[in-house]
C-alpha positions as CSV (number, residue, x, y, z in Angstrom):
1,X,-3.6,7.3,-14.6
2,X,-4.8,10.3,-12.5
3,X,-8.3,8.2,-12.4
4,X,-6.2,5.5,-10.9
5,X,-4.2,7.5,-8.6
6,X,-7.4,8.9,-7.2
7,X,-8.9,5.3,-7.0
8,X,-5.6,4.4,-4.8
9,X,-6.6,7.3,-2.3
10,X,-10.2,6.2,-2.0
11,X,-9.3,2.8,-1.6
12,X,-6.4,3.9,1.3
13,X,-9.1,6.6,3.1
14,X,-12.3,3.7,2.7
15,X,-14.4,7.1,1.4
16,X,-17.2,5.1,-1.0
17,X,-15.3,2.1,-1.6
18,X,-14.2,-0.6,0.9
19,X,-10.6,0.1,2.9
20,X,-8.7,-2.1,1.3
21,X,-4.7,-1.1,1.5
22,X,-4.0,-4.0,-0.6
23,X,-6.4,-2.3,-3.7
24,X,-4.7,1.0,-2.4
25,X,-0.9,-0.2,-3.3
26,X,-2.8,-1.9,-6.2
27,X,-4.0,1.3,-7.7
28,X,-1.0,3.2,-6.2
29,X,1.0,0.6,-8.4
30,X,0.0,1.0,-11.2
31,X,-0.1,4.7,-11.1
32,X,3.0,4.6,-10.7
33,X,4.5,3.0,-13.1
34,X,2.8,5.3,-16.0
35,X,4.8,7.7,-14.6
36,X,2.9,9.4,-11.8
37,X,5.5,11.1,-9.6
38,X,2.5,12.0,-6.7
39,X,2.0,7.9,-7.3
40,X,5.9,6.7,-6.9
41,X,6.3,9.1,-3.5
42,X,3.3,7.2,-1.9
43,X,4.4,4.0,-2.2
44,X,8.0,5.3,-1.3
45,X,6.4,5.9,2.1
46,X,3.7,3.0,2.6
47,X,6.9,0.4,1.8
48,X,9.0,3.2,4.4
49,X,7.0,2.6,7.0
50,X,4.2,-0.1,6.6
51,X,0.6,0.8,5.8
52,X,-1.7,-1.0,8.8
53,X,-5.4,-0.1,10.3
54,X,-4.7,1.7,13.6
55,X,-7.0,-0.4,15.8
56,X,-6.0,-3.5,17.9
57,X,-8.7,-6.0,16.8
58,X,-7.7,-5.8,13.1
59,X,-3.9,-5.3,13.8
60,X,-4.7,-8.6,15.7
61,X,-6.4,-9.8,12.2
62,X,-3.2,-8.8,10.4
63,X,-1.4,-10.9,13.1
64,X,-3.3,-14.3,12.3
65,X,-3.4,-14.1,8.6
66,X,0.5,-13.5,8.4
67,X,1.4,-16.2,10.8
68,X,-1.4,-18.5,9.5
69,X,0.7,-21.7,8.0
70,X,-3.1,-23.0,6.8
71,X,-3.5,-21.6,3.3
72,X,-7.5,-22.4,3.2
73,X,-8.1,-20.8,6.6
74,X,-11.4,-18.1,6.5
75,X,-9.0,-15.6,7.0
76,X,-6.5,-16.1,4.4
77,X,-9.8,-16.8,1.9
78,X,-11.1,-13.7,3.0
79,X,-8.1,-11.3,2.8
80,X,-5.7,-13.0,0.3
81,X,-3.5,-10.5,0.0
82,X,-3.7,-9.8,3.7
83,X,-4.7,-6.3,5.4
84,X,-1.7,-4.5,5.6
85,X,1.0,-3.5,3.4
86,X,4.5,-4.3,4.6
87,X,7.2,-2.5,4.9
88,X,10.1,-3.1,2.4
89,X,13.4,-0.8,2.6
90,X,14.7,-2.2,-1.2
91,X,11.0,-1.4,-2.7
92,X,10.9,2.1,-0.5
93,X,14.6,2.9,-1.7
94,X,13.4,2.4,-5.4
95,X,9.8,4.4,-5.4
96,X,11.5,7.5,-3.1
97,X,14.5,7.4,-5.7
98,X,11.8,7.5,-8.9
99,X,10.1,10.7,-7.5
100,X,13.2,12.3,-6.7
101,X,14.6,11.7,-10.1
102,X,11.5,13.6,-11.3
103,X,11.3,16.5,-8.9
104,X,9.8,15.6,-5.5
105,X,11.2,17.5,-3.1
106,X,10.0,14.9,0.3
107,X,11.5,11.8,-1.9
108,X,14.6,13.9,-2.5
109,X,14.6,14.3,1.5
């Protein structure tokens, strides 16, 4: 569980591995499902605010991927899970609720 959380953090930052928000979300979810309150809280934040690269070029690529209707486009093949994690208030509430019930003060707020 701790290794999954650490890997999620590395993927999110691109520290020693290629930056991938989709992979970060996957590892956070894996740790959260095993009871990591820190991972649950981070997933709540991610789904509340959206996780996307801040630079303009990447934002444009994200938009092209999300808008592409062609499942076999080059961008869809290179990034099948996309480049960002979309906002999802329902998932944010679910993950925050779990972290809050486990005592995470920020999630309780």
